[in-house]
N, C-alpha and C positions, 0 to 999 in steps of 0.2 A: 405447695402443701403435700401433694400426693407423693411427690419425690422424697420429701422428709419423712413421711409416714413409711415408705417403702423402705428407706435406709434404716429406720428405727426398728424394723420388724426383726424378730429373732429367726425367722424362716428365710430361706434362700428364695427369691422371687424372680420368676422370669415371665415376661409378658409377651406373647406372640399373636400377631393378627391372623385372620383367616387366609391370607396370602403367604403365610409362613415367613413373614418379616418379623424379626425381633423388634419389639417396640422399646422395651426397657428391661433392666434387671437391677438387683441390688448388689452391694458389695459382698454380702453374705453368700449369695448365690455363687459369685465368681470364687470365693474363699472355699466353699464346700466342693464345688467342682473342679477346684485347682486348675482354672483356666489361666494360662500363661499370660503374663503382662504383655508379651509381644502380640499375642492374638487380640487382646482387648485394644491395643493401641492401633491396629490395622482397621479396626471396626468392620472386619470381613466376616459376615454371618455365617458363610460356609465353613471358614476356619473355626469359628466359634462352635458351631454345631458337630463339626468333625472332632474337635477336642472332647467334646462331651461323650459322643458315640464311642469313641475309642477307649473309653474307660468301662464300658458295660460289659456285663458277662454274656448278655443276650441282646446284641444290638439289632438283629433282625425283627425280634419281637417288640422291642422298644419302638422302632421306626414303624412298624405295622400298627401299633397302638396309636401313635401320634398321627399318622395318616387317617386313621378311623376317627380321631377327635376332630380333625379338619373337616371331615365329610359330615359329621354329625355334632354340629356346634351346640346343640341342646343336651349334650350328654355330659353328665358329671361322672368323674372317676376318682377313686381313692384306691391307690394300690402301692405296691412297693417296687423300687428300682435297685437291682443288686449291681454293685461295681465290682471289677475285678480285683480290687485290692481288699475285698471283704466288707466294705461299708455297704450299708443299705439305706436309701432314702425313701422317705414316704412322698408319693406324688398326689397331690390334691388338685383336681381341676373342677372349680365349682361352676355352677350354672351362672 
């Protein structure tokens, strides 16, 4: 049921655990981030994340913010992520 709700969402959804393992994501997330099918098929988390990071305008800042979230799991975040192609995504990390 959770998977069906995740796929029905209009937002791109990515769930990552405290050990930085990708737990799940929806198809809309893949489409928004333009993750290549070849990366999805490998199920290689490092390739998945590398594909995302390579699209950012300020990847060091993004990586730093993600690391801070791993260390402070009680932190809620709402900000914007700028991509090199001019798109901007809203990032929401709820408690």
